[in-house]
C-alpha positions in Angstrom: 26.7 18.2 16.7 25.9 22.4 15.3 23.9 23.7 13.3 26.6 25.4 11.6 28.4 21.3 10.9 25.2 20.9 9.2 24.8 24.0 7.3 28.0 22.9 6.2 27.1 19.4 5.1 24.7 21.0 3.1 26.6 23.2 1.3 28.7 20.3 0.0 25.5 18.7 -0.7 24.0 21.1 -3.0 27.2 21.9 -4.3 27.2 18.7 -6.3 27.5 18.9 -9.5 24.9 15.6 -9.9 22.5 17.0 -7.7 19.2 18.3 -9.3 17.8 21.6 -9.2 14.8 20.9 -6.3 17.1 19.6 -4.5 19.5 22.5 -4.4 16.5 24.5 -3.4 15.0 22.7 -0.8 18.9 22.6 0.7 19.1 26.0 0.3 16.0 27.1 2.4 16.9 24.1 5.3 19.9 26.3 5.3 18.3 29.4 5.2 15.9 28.3 8.2 19.3 26.7 10.4 20.5 30.0 9.8 18.3 31.8 11.5 18.7 30.1 14.4 14.6 30.2 16.0 13.5 28.3 18.4 11.3 26.1 15.5 14.7 26.0 13.3 15.2 22.0 13.9 11.7 21.2 13.4 11.3 23.3 10.3 14.2 22.2 8.7 13.1 18.4 9.2 10.1 19.1 7.6 12.1 20.4 4.7 14.4 17.3 4.5 11.3 15.0 4.8 10.0 17.2 1.6 13.7 16.5 -0.2 13.5 12.8 0.9 10.2 12.2 -0.8 11.7 14.1 -4.4 12.8 11.8 -7.0 16.6 11.7 -5.8 20.1 9.1 -6.5 20.1 6.3 -3.2 23.5 8.2 -3.0 21.5 11.9 -2.1 18.4 9.7 -0.7 21.2 8.0 2.2 22.9 11.3 2.2 19.3 13.5 3.5 18.8 10.8 5.9 22.2 11.8 7.1 21.6 15.5 7.7 17.8 14.3 9.3 19.9 12.3 11.9 22.9 15.2 12.4 20.0 16.9 12.9 18.0 14.4 15.9 21.6 14.5 17.6 22.4 19.0 18.0 22.1 19.8 21.7 
């Protein structure tokens, strides 16, 4: 698993017409953080993803956020 795979997955999620505006904004923030690829990118992205999970999301989008968190935790 790599940051580019996580970014790609998030990009697909934010294009979902059923995703709410706040979800899309947070997904963009996470993509930006991971694109910069600095030392604390994973930790900062995980914090943002936790904030996304506290939003009013459908069960589908909540599950997808947890998938992204799992993906990030497996990045070497």
